[in-house]
C-alpha positions in Angstrom: -185.2 -108.7 -25.7 -188.7 -107.8 -24.6 -188.0 -109.0 -21.0 -184.7 -107.2 -20.9 -186.2 -103.9 -22.1 -189.1 -104.1 -19.7 -186.9 -104.8 -16.7 -184.3 -102.2 -17.8 -187.1 -99.6 -18.0 -188.3 -100.5 -14.5 -184.7 -100.4 -13.1 -184.1 -97.0 -14.8 -187.3 -95.5 -13.4 -186.5 -96.9 -9.9 -183.0 -95.4 -9.8 -184.3 -92.1 -11.3 -186.9 -91.9 -8.5 -184.3 -92.8 -5.8 -181.8 -90.2 -7.0 -184.3 -87.5 -7.5 -185.9 -88.2 -4.1 -182.6 -87.3 -2.5 -182.7 -83.8 -3.8 -186.3 -82.8 -4.5 -189.8 -84.1 -4.9 -190.1 -86.3 -8.0 -192.3 -84.6 -10.6 -193.1 -82.0 -7.9 -195.3 -84.4 -6.0 -195.0 -84.2 -2.2 -194.4 -87.9 -1.8 -193.4 -88.9 1.8 -189.6 -89.5 2.4 -188.6 -87.5 -0.7 -186.5 -84.3 -0.9 -184.4 -85.8 1.8 -181.4 -83.4 1.7 -183.4 -80.1 1.8 -185.6 -81.4 4.6 -182.6 -82.5 6.7 -180.3 -79.6 5.9 -179.7 -78.5 9.5 -179.0 -82.0 10.7 -176.7 -82.7 7.8 -174.8 -79.4 8.5 -174.3 -80.3 12.2 -173.2 -83.8 11.3 -170.8 -82.4 8.7 -169.2 -80.0 11.2 -168.9 -82.7 13.8 -167.4 -85.0 11.3 -164.7 -82.5 10.3 -164.0 -81.7 14.0 -163.6 -85.4 14.9 -161.7 -86.6 11.9 -159.7 -83.7 10.6 -159.1 -81.5 13.6 -157.4 -83.9 16.0 -155.0 -81.7 18.0 -152.5 -84.5 18.8 -152.3 -85.7 15.2 -151.9 -82.2 13.8 -149.2 -81.3 16.4 -147.3 -84.5 15.7 -147.5 -83.7 11.9 -146.1 -80.2 12.6 -143.2 -81.5 14.7 -142.1 -84.1 12.1 -142.2 -81.6 9.3 -139.2 -79.9 11.0 -140.4 -76.3 10.1 -137.5 -74.6 11.8 -134.9 -76.5 9.8 -136.8 -76.0 6.6 -137.2 -72.4 7.3 -133.5 -71.9 7.9 -132.7 -73.9 4.7 -134.9 -71.5 2.8 -133.4 -68.5 4.5 -129.8 -69.6 3.8 -130.3 -68.9 0.1 -129.2 -65.3 -0.8 -132.1 -64.7 -3.1 -134.5 -65.5 -0.3 -132.7 -63.2 2.1 -132.8 -60.5 -0.5 -136.6 -61.0 -0.7 -137.4 -61.3 3.0 -135.0 -58.6 4.5 -136.5 -55.6 2.6 -140.0 -56.9 3.4 -139.2 -56.9 7.2 -137.5 -53.5 7.0 -140.6 -52.0 5.3 -142.9 -53.4 8.0 -140.9 -51.9 10.9 -142.0 -48.2 10.3 -145.6 -49.4 9.7 -145.6 -51.4 12.9 -144.2 -48.4 14.9 -146.7 -46.0 13.3 -149.6 -48.3 14.2 -149.1 -47.1 17.8 -149.7 -43.4 18.3 -147.3 -41.4 20.6 -150.1 -40.6 23.1 -151.1 -44.3 23.1 -147.5 -45.4 23.8 -147.2 -42.8 26.7 -150.5 -44.0 28.1 -149.5 -47.7 27.7 -146.2 -47.2 29.5 -147.9 -45.2 32.3 -150.5 -47.9 32.8 -147.9 -50.7 32.6 -145.8 -48.9 35.3 -148.9 -48.3 37.4 -150.3 -51.8 37.3 -147.1 -53.9 37.2 -144.8 -52.1 39.6 -145.2 -50.7 43.1 -142.5 -49.3 45.3 -141.4 -52.7 46.6 -141.1 -54.3 43.1 -139.3 -51.2 41.8 -136.9 -51.3 44.7 -136.3 -55.0 44.2 -135.6 -54.6 40.5 -133.2 -51.7 41.2 -131.5 -53.6 44.0 -130.9 -56.6 41.7 -129.5 -54.3 39.0 -127.3 -52.5 41.5 -126.1 -55.8 43.0 -125.1 -57.0 39.6 -123.2 -53.8 38.9 -121.5 -54.0 42.3 -120.5 -57.7 41.8 -118.8 -56.7 38.6 -117.1 -53.7 40.1 -118.9 -51.2 37.9 -119.4 -48.8 40.8 -115.6 -48.5 41.2 -115.3 -48.0 37.5 -117.9 -45.2 37.7 -116.1 -43.6 40.7 -112.8 -43.7 38.8 -114.5 -42.2 35.7 -115.8 -39.3 37.8 -112.5 -38.7 39.5 -110.7 -38.7 36.1 -113.1 -36.2 34.8 -112.6 -34.0 37.9 -108.8 -34.2 37.3 -109.3 -33.2 33.7 -111.3 -30.2 34.8 -108.7 -29.3 37.4 -106.0 -29.3 34.7 -108.0 -27.1 32.4 -106.8 -23.5 32.6 -110.2 -21.9 32.3 -111.7 -24.2 34.9 -108.7 -23.8 37.2 -108.9 -20.0 37.0 -112.6 -20.1 37.7 -112.1 -22.3 40.8 -109.2 -20.2 42.0 -111.4 -17.1 41.8 -114.1 -18.8 43.8 -111.7 -19.9 46.4 -110.3 -16.4 46.7 -113.9 -15.0 47.0 -114.5 -17.5 49.7 -111.4 -16.4 51.5 -112.4 -12.8 51.2 -115.7 -13.6 52.7 -114.0 -15.2 55.7 -111.9 -12.1 56.1 -114.9 -9.9 56.1 -117.0 -12.1 58.4 -114.4 -13.1 60.9 -111.4 -10.7 60.7 -109.9 -12.0 64.0 -109.4 -15.5 62.5 -107.9 -14.2 59.3 -105.7 -11.8 61.1 -104.0 -14.6 62.9 -103.1 -16.2 59.5 -101.9 -13.1 57.8 -100.6 -11.0 60.7 -97.1 -10.9 59.2 -98.2 -9.9 55.7 -99.0 -6.4 54.6 -100.5 -4.9 51.4 -100.2 -6.9 48.2 -98.6 -9.8 50.2 -102.1 -10.8 51.4 -103.3 -11.2 47.8 -100.3 -13.4 47.1 -101.2 -15.6 50.0 -104.8 -15.9 48.8 -103.6 -17.0 45.3 -101.1 -19.5 46.7 -103.7 -21.1 49.0 -106.1 -21.5 46.1 -103.5 -23.2 43.9 -102.5 -25.5 46.8 -106.1 -26.5 47.4 -106.5 -27.4 43.7 -103.2 -29.3 43.6 -104.2 -31.2 46.7 -107.6 -32.1 45.2 -105.8 -33.3 42.0 -103.3 -35.4 44.0 -106.1 -36.9 46.1 -108.1 -37.9 43.1 -105.0 -39.6 41.6 -104.4 -41.4 44.8 -107.9 -42.8 44.9 -107.6 -43.8 41.2 -104.4 -45.7 41.7 -105.3 -47.4 45.0 -108.1 -49.9 44.8 -108.0 -50.3 48.6 -108.3 -46.6 49.3 -110.8 -45.5 52.0 -113.0 -43.9 49.4 -113.4 -47.2 47.5 -114.2 -49.0 50.7 -116.7 -46.2 51.6 -118.2 -46.6 48.1 -118.7 -50.3 48.8 -120.5 -49.7 52.0 -122.7 -47.0 50.6 -123.8 -49.2 47.6 -124.5 -52.2 50.0 -126.5 -49.9 52.2 -128.5 -48.7 49.2 -129.1 -52.2 48.0 -130.4 -53.2 51.4 -132.6 -50.2 51.6 -134.1 -50.8 48.1 -134.9 -54.3 49.1 -136.2 -54.0 52.7 -136.9 -50.4 53.6 -140.5 -49.4 53.8 -139.6 -45.8 53.7 -137.6 -46.3 50.5 -140.5 -48.2 48.9 -142.9 -45.4 49.7 -140.5 -42.9 48.2 -140.1 -45.0 45.1 -143.9 -45.3 44.8 -144.2 -41.5 45.1 -141.6 -41.0 42.5 -143.4 -43.5 40.2 -146.7 -41.7 40.6 -145.0 -38.4 40.0 -143.5 -39.7 36.8 -146.8 -41.1 35.6 -148.7 -37.9 36.2 -145.9 -35.6 35.0 -146.8 -33.8 31.8 -143.1 -33.3 31.0 -142.5 -37.1 31.2 -145.5 -37.8 29.1 -144.4 -35.3 26.6 -140.9 -36.7 26.5 -142.2 -40.2 25.9 -144.5 -39.0 23.1 -141.7 -36.9 21.5 -139.2 -39.8 21.7 -141.7 -42.2 20.2 -142.5 -39.8 17.4 -138.8 -39.3 16.8 -138.3 -43.1 16.6 -141.1 -43.4 14.1 -139.7 -40.7 11.9 -136.2 -42.1 12.1 -137.4 -45.6 11.2 -139.3 -44.2 8.2 -136.4 -42.3 6.9 -133.8 -45.0 7.6 -136.0 -47.7 5.8 -135.8 -45.6 2.6 -132.0 -45.2 2.6 -129.7 -47.4 0.5 -127.4 -47.9 3.5 -130.3 -48.5 5.9 -129.2 -49.3 9.5 -132.4 -51.3 9.9 -131.5 -53.3 6.9 -128.0 -54.0 8.3 -129.4 -55.1 11.6 -132.1 -57.3 10.0 -129.4 -59.1 7.9 -127.2 -59.5 11.0 -130.1 -61.1 12.9 -130.9 -63.4 9.9 -127.3 -64.5 9.6 -127.0 -65.0 13.3 -130.1 -67.2 13.2 -128.4 -69.3 10.5 -125.2 -69.6 12.5 -126.9 -70.5 15.8 -129.2 -73.0 14.0 -126.2 -74.8 12.4 -124.2 -74.8 15.7 -127.1 -75.9 18.0 -129.6 -78.2 16.1 -131.1 -79.2 19.4 -132.4 -75.6 19.7 -134.3 -76.1 16.5 -135.9 -79.3 17.8 -136.9 -77.6 20.9 -138.4 -74.8 18.8 -140.3 -77.4 16.7 -141.6 -79.0 19.9 -142.8 -75.7 21.3 -144.4 -74.8 18.0 -146.2 -78.1 17.9 -147.5 -77.5 21.4 -148.7 -74.1 20.4 -150.5 -75.6 17.4 -152.1 -78.3 19.6 -153.4 -75.6 22.0 -154.6 -73.5 19.1 -156.5 -76.5 17.5 -157.9 -77.5 20.8 -159.1 -74.0 21.5 -160.6 -73.3 18.1 -161.7 -76.6 16.5 -165.2 -76.2 18.0 -165.5 -72.8 16.3 -164.4 -74.4 13.0 -167.1 -77.0 13.4 -169.7 -74.4 14.2 -168.5 -72.3 11.2 -168.9 -75.2 8.8 -172.3 -76.0 10.2 -173.5 -72.4 10.1 -172.3 -72.0 6.6 -174.1 -75.1 5.3 -177.3 -74.0 7.2 -177.1 -70.6 5.6 -177.3 -72.0 2.1 -180.6 -71.8 0.3 -182.1 -75.3 -0.1 -182.0 -75.0 -3.9 -178.4 -73.7 -3.7 -177.5 -76.8 -1.6 -179.1 -79.1 -4.0 -177.4 -77.4 -6.9 -174.0 -77.6 -5.3 -174.3 -81.3 -4.5 -175.6 -82.1 -7.9 -172.8 -80.3 -9.6 -170.2 -82.0 -7.5 -171.5 -85.5 -8.1 -173.5 -85.0 -11.4 -171.5 -87.5 -13.5 -171.8 -90.2 -10.8 -175.6 -89.7 -10.7 -175.8 -90.3 -14.4 -173.7 -93.5 -14.1 -176.1 -94.6 -11.2 -179.0 -94.3 -13.6 -177.2 -96.2 -16.4 -176.1 -98.9 -14.0 -179.7 -99.2 -12.7 -180.9 -99.6 -16.2 -178.4 -102.3 -17.1 -178.8 -104.2 -13.8 -182.6 -104.1 -14.1 -182.4 -105.4 -17.6 -180.1 -108.2 -16.7 -182.2 -109.2 -13.7 -185.3 -109.2 -15.9 -183.5 -111.3 -18.5 -182.4 -113.8 -15.8 -186.0 -114.0 -14.4 -187.4 -114.5 -17.9 -184.8 -117.2 -18.7 -185.5 -119.1 -15.5 -189.3 -118.9 -16.0 -188.9 -120.2 -19.6 -186.6 -123.0 -18.4 -189.0 -124.0 -15.6 -192.0 -124.1 -18.0 
């Protein structure tokens, strides 16, 4: 028992010294190779940050984990539940006015002006307009527009008020001809006297309007009419000019610069953006909010498309995993530096206290184990020595 107690005391003191030496100087004595953790705090911090970077922030492993989690499918499964839609839709609607108001009207006008100035010159504007015009031409929308204009003209010609106004203008034009060139008019009305001349004027005006109405109807009903063919040629010429004409490109560039510098255009953009902000704020507070209806439509359309095209979800997951990989690759060094800087910023006593609190029970068991092991070793040594003697 004496040998066990002596050896156990030695083992306990040795373990106490070893454990305390990790955190501070035993008994406050500056014994060499003690207070190891405080002395090596910066090196430990760097190693800890590097350890986290190398073992926990591997971009390929994280990207692979994200992909196999199937976030898009799980997200749509969560979204398919009505209670979740009822939660997320109002949240999205409330964010829309705040998002719009985060950009001031003058900032939006400045942004659009800068975007137009930097991204588009006369040639790129012309190319864009030519592509749009070519698409409209390929689908026959220029003929539809022409027919629409002609139908509106016919409607005006049939309107009594408009017709009376046009007849008066034609009569005024005829009177001007009579006053400016009486010899020409005399040849036309030589056989008419007095009020008969006025009757001829009214009859000619009506005939002109009737002819214009008939001509419009003829163009509308005949797709091969010369006016349609002329329309095709003019649109094709305009498309070519927008794409290849240097003169057109310079004009477009001048128009662009004029729009950017125009106070009226800037004011219109600001006023329109302000109106959109106010409308979004008012609509979001309504029970029959149009924004709410559109958000719900978008959410339901996402569910339909996700169910009909699961391969799209997998492509989205793959793209998301690539984004995550790039994000980790770009910022893992900053995470490592942040951990290292955080540990370095701790006070030495604070570091020791945090470590002791996190492993305090284990340190006590180390001391107990050292006591028991020391006692058993002393007992074995004593037994062997007695046996040998």
